VOGU-3710 file (C-alpha; in Angstrom, 3 decimals, decimal comma):
1> mklrwlailc> 81,584/125,612/155,544  79,290/122,414/154,991  79,671/122,887/151,417  83,590/123,097/151,208  83,745/119,699/153,236  81,183/118,102/150,860  83,667/119,352/148,082  86,579/117,799/149,907  84,942/114,541/150,672  83,770/114,183/147,051
11> alavgvpacg> 87,406/114,715/145,777  88,586/112,228/148,333  86,455/109,489/146,965  88,477/107,384/144,619  87,225/107,288/140,986  84,523/110,088/140,936  84,583/112,892/138,628  86,741/115,942/139,079  85,115/118,545/141,691  85,150/121,828/139,774
21> dkakdskaek> 86,410/123,148/136,886  90,300/123,853/136,439  91,575/127,345/137,374  92,329/129,466/134,634  94,374/132,085/136,734  96,719/129,770/138,451  100,600/130,303/138,648  100,132/133,494/136,503  103,810/134,346/136,602  105,037/131,133/135,308
31> ededdakdkk> 102,020/131,268/132,420  103,452/134,622/131,510  106,806/133,494/131,005  105,916/130,390/129,094  103,496/132,297/126,867  106,000/134,541/125,842  108,050/131,481/124,793  105,122/129,876/123,363  104,565/132,891/120,875  108,332/132,138/119,799
41> kdkkkkdgde> 107,361/128,498/119,079  104,247/129,360/117,197  106,276/131,003/114,562  107,617/127,981/113,654  105,768/125,442/111,446  104,850/122,181/113,349  103,712/118,962/112,358  100,136/118,511/113,222  100,559/115,722/115,561  103,174/117,445/117,491
51> kaassgdask> 101,039/120,606/117,898  98,098/118,400/119,159  100,733/116,901/121,760  101,884/120,270/122,611  98,421/121,589/123,650  96,355/120,715/126,712  93,033/120,095/126,324  90,769/120,904/129,352  87,564/119,544/127,928  88,658/115,787/128,343
61> epgsattapk> 87,540/113,579/131,120  89,229/114,379/134,701  92,946/113,356/134,650  93,555/113,617/131,206  95,620/116,146/129,488  96,454/115,851/125,623  96,282/113,569/122,734  98,422/110,812/123,669  101,564/110,204/121,086  102,775/106,694/120,625
71> pvaddepppp> 105,681/105,706/122,828  109,210/105,718/121,065  109,585/102,034/119,514  112,531/100,225/120,877  113,959/96,797/120,564  112,872/95,283/123,976  109,713/93,261/124,538  106,813/95,440/125,353  106,039/96,348/128,820  103,276/94,156/130,770
81> papteepkap> 100,031/95,747/130,585  98,725/98,269/133,069  95,819/97,479/135,382  92,635/98,813/134,012  90,805/98,861/137,372  91,556/101,587/140,010  92,606/100,046/143,223  90,689/100,726/146,452  91,925/103,293/149,086  93,097/101,466/152,366
91> ltneqvqsfl> 91,203/104,175/154,601  87,687/105,353/154,301  87,050/109,081/153,697  86,198/109,537/157,416  89,574/108,256/158,499  91,489/110,442/155,987  89,521/113,380/157,304  90,465/112,508/160,895  93,798/112,083/160,004  94,068/115,602/158,502
101> kddaakmgpd> 92,413/117,417/161,181  94,998/115,744/163,831  98,209/117,973/163,361  100,041/115,567/165,895  99,152/112,330/163,684  101,994/111,115/161,374  101,281/110,216/157,933  101,853/106,388/157,545  101,662/104,460/154,364  97,743/103,893/154,517
111> qfeslllavg> 97,070/107,629/155,021  99,605/108,455/151,944  98,079/105,941/149,507  94,436/107,044/150,395  95,518/110,256/149,821  97,415/109,445/146,449  94,848/107,561/144,869  92,281/110,338/145,625  94,287/112,748/143,258  93,043/110,350/140,067
121> scnidrfgvd> 89,865/112,616/140,451  92,066/115,932/139,456  92,986/117,214/136,020  96,666/117,694/134,890  97,863/120,557/132,828  101,453/121,543/131,688  102,297/122,781/135,357  101,312/119,445/137,053  98,291/118,380/138,845  95,648/121,219/139,203
131> yqcpakkals> 96,574/122,752/142,383  92,761/124,199/143,168  91,573/120,270/143,018  90,316/119,359/146,533  92,035/116,175/146,472  95,560/117,762/145,473  94,962/120,282/148,555  94,389/117,388/150,850  97,620/115,510/149,565  99,511/118,726/150,240
141> dgykhkvedy> 98,043/118,895/153,822  98,935/115,401/154,397  102,520/116,518/153,480  102,277/118,750/156,504  102,645/115,844/158,761  105,452/114,023/159,947  106,176/111,092/157,789  106,298/107,696/159,510  108,272/105,863/157,013  109,690/107,572/153,715
151> kkhnqvalkh> 110,916/104,142/152,484  107,188/102,629/152,888  105,642/105,804/151,033  108,215/105,334/148,198  107,111/101,757/147,722  103,636/102,548/147,872  104,066/105,304/144,991  106,014/102,557/143,006  103,020/100,285/143,115  100,933/102,821/141,513
161> irhpkpavry> 103,079/104,175/138,950  101,089/102,491/136,429  97,598/103,578/137,835  94,875/104,159/135,327  94,501/107,728/136,158  97,564/110,224/134,935  97,316/112,256/138,081  98,045/109,467/140,339  100,971/108,523/138,107  102,213/111,975/137,788
171> eaasaaenaa> 102,117/112,497/141,674  103,685/109,083/142,040  106,594/109,724/139,985  109,220/111,163/142,263  108,947/108,922/145,347  108,550/105,928/142,880  112,023/106,834/141,606  113,432/106,902/145,114  112,096/103,157/145,532  113,267/102,015/142,185
181> fgydakddad> 116,750/103,401/142,158  117,713/104,331/145,742  120,376/102,674/147,593  117,882/100,149/149,403  115,630/99,531/146,518  114,311/96,023/145,819  115,497/93,419/143,359  113,608/94,165/140,080  112,248/97,413/141,517  113,916/99,594/138,726
191> klyidavrae> 112,333/97,246/135,900  108,785/98,645/137,309  109,894/102,211/136,872  111,604/101,679/133,550  108,708/99,688/131,817  106,487/102,616/133,425  108,544/104,844/131,512  108,454/102,976/128,273  104,473/102,440/128,462  103,635/106,065/129,541
201> tdpivlahmv> 101,435/107,759/126,887  100,599/111,033/128,382  103,150/113,431/127,533  102,905/115,642/130,635  102,959/112,484/132,780  106,348/111,265/130,770  107,913/114,517/130,898  107,474/114,559/134,701  108,898/110,992/135,329  111,949/111,811/133,161
211> stwytgarks> 112,528/115,061/135,026  112,599/112,984/138,184  114,892/110,123/136,938  118,038/111,621/138,723  119,548/108,341/140,414  118,041/106,154/137,779  119,972/107,949/134,817  123,108/107,730/136,824  122,827/104,082/138,179  121,142/102,329/135,240
221> ararkvlvrl> 122,487/101,511/131,697  118,934/100,287/130,704  117,481/103,833/131,889  120,189/105,597/129,793  119,218/103,784/127,019  115,667/104,635/127,367  116,629/108,172/127,790  118,473/108,328/124,643  115,418/107,216/122,586  113,324/109,748/124,301
231> ldhsdarvre> 115,381/112,470/122,729  113,590/111,415/119,551  109,846/111,543/121,200  106,997/113,582/119,490  106,442/115,814/122,266  108,825/118,616/122,870  108,401/118,651/126,620  109,691/114,745/126,742  112,603/115,602/124,530  113,674/118,549/126,568
241> qaanrlsdkd> 113,496/116,575/129,837  115,422/113,643/128,253  118,174/116,186/127,179  117,978/117,529/130,599  118,874/114,423/132,366  121,325/113,378/129,676  123,094/116,707/130,503  124,174/115,351/133,950  128,200/114,907/133,653  127,918/111,549/135,240
251> vakeieghyd> 125,341/110,359/133,116  126,883/111,768/129,922  130,332/110,025/130,275  128,300/106,753/130,000  126,722/107,612/126,717  128,464/106,673/123,576  128,467/109,501/121,031  126,953/111,829/123,631  128,463/115,033/122,020  127,428/114,259/118,553
261> lflakvekds> 123,981/113,233/119,755  123,625/116,563/121,578  125,012/118,629/118,582  122,460/117,113/116,012  119,540/118,399/118,579  121,143/121,678/118,566  121,151/121,928/114,868  118,131/120,030/113,731  115,274/119,832/116,527  112,080/121,738/115,504
271> dervraqacs> 111,612/123,254/119,160  113,802/125,938/120,575  113,618/124,875/124,269  115,064/121,450/123,292  117,774/123,047/121,215  118,638/125,115/124,045  118,752/122,403/126,557  120,918/120,359/124,215  123,257/123,257/123,666  123,643/123,726/127,426
281> glsatekeda> 124,271/119,962/127,669  127,188/120,083/125,232  129,653/120,955/127,773  128,913/117,941/129,625  131,469/115,697/128,022  133,965/118,708/128,141  134,995/118,516/124,569  136,645/121,390/123,320  134,975/121,269/120,011  131,682/122,537/121,887
291> iavfqkyveg> 133,344/126,011/122,419  133,023/126,984/118,629  129,303/125,730/118,717  128,860/127,917/121,815  130,433/130,774/119,835  128,462/130,395/116,892  125,001/130,635/118,573  125,737/133,054/121,522  127,359/135,646/119,169  125,196/134,940/116,271
301> adtpqelrdg> 122,836/137,923/115,435  119,936/135,710/114,182  120,144/133,075/116,832  116,562/132,626/118,882  116,953/134,112/122,314  116,130/130,779/124,062  119,053/129,158/122,068  121,570/131,743/122,972  120,531/131,579/126,655  120,994/127,851/126,864
311> cfdglvaswv> 124,550/127,742/124,979  125,804/130,728/126,996  124,766/128,213/130,178  126,655/125,714/128,460  129,661/127,714/127,777  130,152/129,087/131,328  129,883/125,550/132,466  132,669/124,492/130,122  134,921/126,086/132,583  133,206/126,580/135,991
321> gipypkkpsk> 130,033/125,602/137,962  128,730/122,914/140,129  129,793/120,077/139,462  133,196/121,655/138,670  134,518/120,486/135,361  137,673/118,104/135,802  139,277/119,898/132,663  138,264/123,629/132,901  138,268/124,920/129,453  140,708/127,960/128,989
331> agyeltlkil> 138,814/128,842/125,587  135,581/128,737/127,212  136,786/131,258/129,709  138,236/133,483/127,199  135,131/133,420/125,530  132,735/134,102/128,524  135,004/137,053/129,367  134,989/138,312/125,812  131,122/138,329/125,998  130,838/139,930/129,499
341> eksdrtekfp> 133,261/142,396/128,402  131,338/143,752/125,303  130,500/147,332/125,696  127,363/147,202/123,380  125,296/145,358/125,758  121,372/145,116/125,335  118,323/144,334/127,274  118,863/140,694/126,095  122,826/140,555/125,796  124,648/139,105/127,687
351> pwkgmsklnq> 122,219/136,395/128,526  121,885/135,880/132,422  121,154/132,511/131,997  124,156/130,451/133,157  125,555/133,394/135,060  124,764/131,868/138,342  127,728/129,221/137,689  130,070/132,259/137,954  129,427/132,239/141,673  131,883/129,199/141,793
361> artefkdyds> 134,661/130,991/140,294  136,485/131,585/143,529  140,197/131,577/144,609  139,445/130,485/148,050  137,688/127,457/149,378  136,616/126,091/152,558  138,720/123,118/154,041  136,245/120,555/153,250  135,544/121,718/149,619  138,369/119,486/147,838
371> sgkewyaaak> 136,383/119,615/144,460  136,670/123,545/144,473  140,416/123,246/145,263  140,899/120,739/142,372  138,928/122,982/140,030  141,194/126,079/141,055  144,393/124,106/140,605  143,504/123,180/137,252  142,283/126,562/136,293  144,683/129,094/138,036
381> dfydkarlvk> 147,020/129,080/134,911  144,318/131,017/132,873  141,657/132,216/135,377  142,168/135,830/136,358  139,623/136,636/139,182  140,489/140,307/138,980  139,322/140,332/135,257  136,228/138,578/135,929  135,246/141,169/138,859  136,103/143,687/136,426
391> alnalaidsk> 133,898/142,687/133,882  130,880/142,166/136,200  131,451/145,619/137,828  130,974/146,959/134,033  127,970/144,866/133,605  126,344/145,709/136,963  126,532/149,629/136,339  125,570/149,373/132,483  121,901/150,899/132,470  121,626/149,361/128,711
401> agymarseal> 122,028/145,639/129,996  119,012/143,663/131,140  117,769/143,561/134,560  118,386/140,015/135,393  121,827/140,061/134,081  122,830/143,113/136,202  121,223/141,427/139,282  123,263/138,225/138,523  126,366/140,248/138,498  125,757/141,784/141,580
411> ytlkrlgeqk> 125,114/138,556/143,470  128,139/137,213/141,913  130,180/139,930/142,965  129,005/139,189/146,435  129,864/135,386/146,371  133,337/136,334/145,071  133,679/138,581/148,264  133,419/142,020/146,594  131,311/143,558/149,284  133,339/146,940/149,309
421> lletigttik> 132,943/147,284/145,657  129,165/146,493/145,964  128,933/149,670/148,039  130,456/151,938/145,165  128,183/150,062/142,490  125,005/150,613/144,496  125,868/154,528/144,790  126,324/154,616/141,171  123,302/152,980/140,075  121,320/155,001/142,462
431> gqsghdaksl> 122,135/157,989/140,227  120,799/156,459/137,233  117,358/157,370/135,739  116,528/153,830/134,402  113,382/152,051/135,546  115,616/149,249/137,072  117,805/151,740/139,159  116,013/151,822/142,420  115,697/147,808/142,621  119,266/147,357/141,545
441> seradklske> 120,801/149,681/143,883  118,835/148,416/146,903  120,245/144,803/145,979  123,461/146,047/145,713  123,252/147,968/149,125  121,824/144,928/150,675  124,342/142,481/149,253  127,192/144,950/150,250  126,159/144,494/153,984  125,869/140,596/153,820
451> ksef> 128,640/138,641/155,661  131,498/137,476/153,434  131,834/133,619/152,914  135,505/133,442/153,600
//
């Protein structure tokens, strides 16, 4: 027990080396999924620099992650230099420990700042700050306490968004974005965050900063300009997150040439994840030209699976989903149903990513759901719910189809109010011999008993 507390005290001391090696068995499920994707990526020829940027190096000093690529050049004056000295925590280690032991104590800005700064002793990898690092665990324990004032916490995070240690910048990003672009943001607070993004050289931190840039991307023209530049960043993770943020419909409508910009990424980017995200984002501008692109890649025999998934997600979003499209595409609907109705299903076709958007293809809506009612008014001339239900039923009972696609079909049927049909489907699947039959039949049975939302 004494050794454990010594380890925690060691990690809470600002500026000391990381306590302990990085865990190699963390987040096993996510690693398995990403490793499978990485095997596909490894087959493509990459530039040497991009390979270096994409591979984490655990042998570097605490807090480092990869060889830093250069920031994307822009036409603005360079950001002011970042501080080189680590600031001192406002509380001592003993005060922090006393706070963590008191379950009734609120986490004020001093406690939060002390815990945040201590994370500088931790390493980061593609999943974020090492969750086994004692300082990271201490910060997580701090979040279990009631927060005294979120606004003050956000301001503390923004103050340290250019901290010398990447782990601190990583942990500060989300709260700092709130301070910079929230409704009560101080004057010029947005400039601090934007400059931090422009100056960031650690690709893992930069990708995370971009991924949290929700409000800024919607409110700030300057932020959107930076995001467009980051579509050409040397690191694929950064490009993918930039494309993700620019796929927001409220953001896309403010980007001149958005469709052509994303189409170029679909056709020419060297990374399949970036291509997939860009293809999904093609639907954001609600251009009918995108339907032909979706068809080309979803139905193409030689389309990489990740790209097919992203394009199917974009296809479904062309006519339904949250937020509802203002101009739901009849052509997008017809192509979606054509794909779902194909009888030659396989483990990977139809794709399951994007199918969750079909949950919104209802014909009845709560009184408060004005956007849903508006969507149905625009789509009812072509949308046939009975046809969709029939296609989902056929998919759900097809033992040749993939588990995730069948599972999503079951859940969508539940959301569409088809509980009685789910009883029949459950019985049908129970009689199948496939290795997924037991799990899917139990899921169908469970969903059939859940209360309808209408």
